[in-house]
N, C-alpha and C positions, 0 to 999 in steps of 0.2 A: 672093381667093376669098371672096366675100360669103356669110356664113353657114357657112363651113367651120370645120374644127377650128382651135383657137387654142392657143398655148403656155400651159401652166399654171404654177404657181409653181415647179415643178421643171424647166420647159422642155419637158416632153413634151406633145404635142398632145392636146386634149380637145374634146368637144362644147362649144360656147360657153355653153350654159345651165349647165353644171356649174362654171363659173368665177365665177359672180356672187356667191357667198357661201361661206364655209368649210363650212357645212352642206350646201350643194349639192355641193361638191367631194367631200366624204366619201361622200355618197349616190351620186353618179355613179360614183366609183371602186370602191366596195365593195358596192353593192347593185343599182342599176338595171341591168336586163338580165340579171341572174344568175338561173338557174332557181329557182323557188319551187314546192315541192310540199308536200302535206300540207293536209288540209281546214281545220284551224284557221288555218294561215298564209295560205291563200287567202281564208278568211272575213275575216281582218283586212284584207287588201289590198282586197277588195270593199268593206268598210265604209269604209276610209279614202278610197278613190276616190269613193265616194258623198258623203262629207263634203267632198271637194275640189271637187265640182261647183259652178261659179260662183266659185271662189276660186283663189288661186295655190297650187301644191303646197308652197311653202316654209311657208305658214301651217300646213298639216297636218303637215309634217315636223317643225317646231319644237314642235308640240303632241303629237306621237306618244307620248311617255312619259305624258302626262296622259291621252290616249285609252286607252292600254293599262291604266293604273291604273283608269280609270273603267269600262272594259268587261271587267274580269276577265281581262286578258291576251288578250282575244279568243278565249277557249276557248268554242267554239260551245255546248256543253252548258250551261256556266255562264250565258252571256248568254241562252240560251233560257229559263232559269228566272227571269229578271228580272221583277220585279213592278211594279205601278203606282207603288209607292214608289221603286223604282229609277229609273223613268222621270222622276219628279219630281226625284230627286237629279241625274240627268244634265242636266235642263233648268236646274238651278241651278249646275252646275259651270263656273266661269269658265275652267278649263283646257282645255275642249274647245269645239267649235262647237255652240252651243245652239240648234240648228234642230230644231224638233219633228218636221217631216216626215222629216228625215234620221235622227233618232234612232228614230222609229217604224219606218222601213224597215229599219234595222239589227236592231232587236228582232224584227221579223216575219221577216226573213231567217234569223236565228239559230233561231227556233222551227221554221221549215221545214227548215233544213239539219240540225237535230238528229235529225230522223226519217230522214235519208238513210243508207244503209249506209256504213260506213267506207270512205273512198277514192273515193266516187262523185263528190264535187265535184272532186277532183283529176283524175280520169279525164275528167270532162265538160269541164272547162276546157282541159286539155291536148289533147283531141281536136280542138280548133280551131287548134292551132299549125300554121302553114304549114310545108311541107317546107323544111329548110335549103337555102339557095341558090336558092329558087324565085322570089325577087325581087331586084332589084339592091340592093346596099348603098348607103345614102344618102351622097352626097358633101358635101352642104350641108344645113342645117336645112330649106331649102325642099323637099328631097326626102323629108322625113319626113311621112307622111300623118297625119291626125287620126282617120280612120275607114278601115277596109278591109272587103272582102267577108267576111273571117273574123271581124272584130269585130262586124259586123252580124249574122252568123249566130250568134255566141256570145251576144250580147245577146238575140237572139230566142229562143234555146234556154233561157237562164236565165229570161227573162220567162215563157215558156210553162210553165215548171216552178214559177212563182209568185214568183220573186225580184223585188224592187223596187229602183229606182234603179240600173238596169243598162242604160243606153242604149249605142248603138254607140261613142260617143266614150269613155265610161267603160270599156267593155269593151276598147277598144284601149289605153287608158292602163294597164289591168291587164295586158294582153298584153306591153306594153313593160316594165313594171316587174318582171314575174315571169319574164322571159326566154323567153317564147313566140316573140318576135321579137327580133332584134338591131338596134336602131335607133341604135347608136353610129355615128358617121360613119366613113367608110372610113379616114381618117387618125388617128382617135382611138385612144389607147393602150389603151382598154378594149374595143375592137372584138374580138369573137371569144372573149372571156374567159368568157362565159356558157355556152358549149356544150362 
């Protein structure tokens, strides 16, 4: 079964990508595909997905503690208050990805989101979750899309409201990581744990 679930260290089947490093194994088993709600939590995921653009997720995952420290735990209101000096600090921080465009997007998104009513980001993002069971469960990695109609619509909605670095692929990665969709393979031990 090319691209199908493979046995992990404990013999139980998992998505192949989750077996490449211990970091991925923990992320796969404990986080990916589990529902994430809360405006600050979703702001963090949006920010990290933006930083991931063009890079491997493992790069971001391993730097996540440094990102959290650099961005005030991704508390939206705190990041919205960052100054030009904070931006320079971020650009000089070797623990994060020092990409000016991505840093500027995260800061701009925080300022925008800080003005939204509490719960609005959560409601907006989750309004694009497809109905459970509305699409077949993936059997192999080849069955997992990079973009869907829902992720394209979510990205469009976020962009329309002024958010930056939120294309359809980034939006779909957000949907996967935050449990809006369950893209664990059918034979994966983590399939269905998120709902």
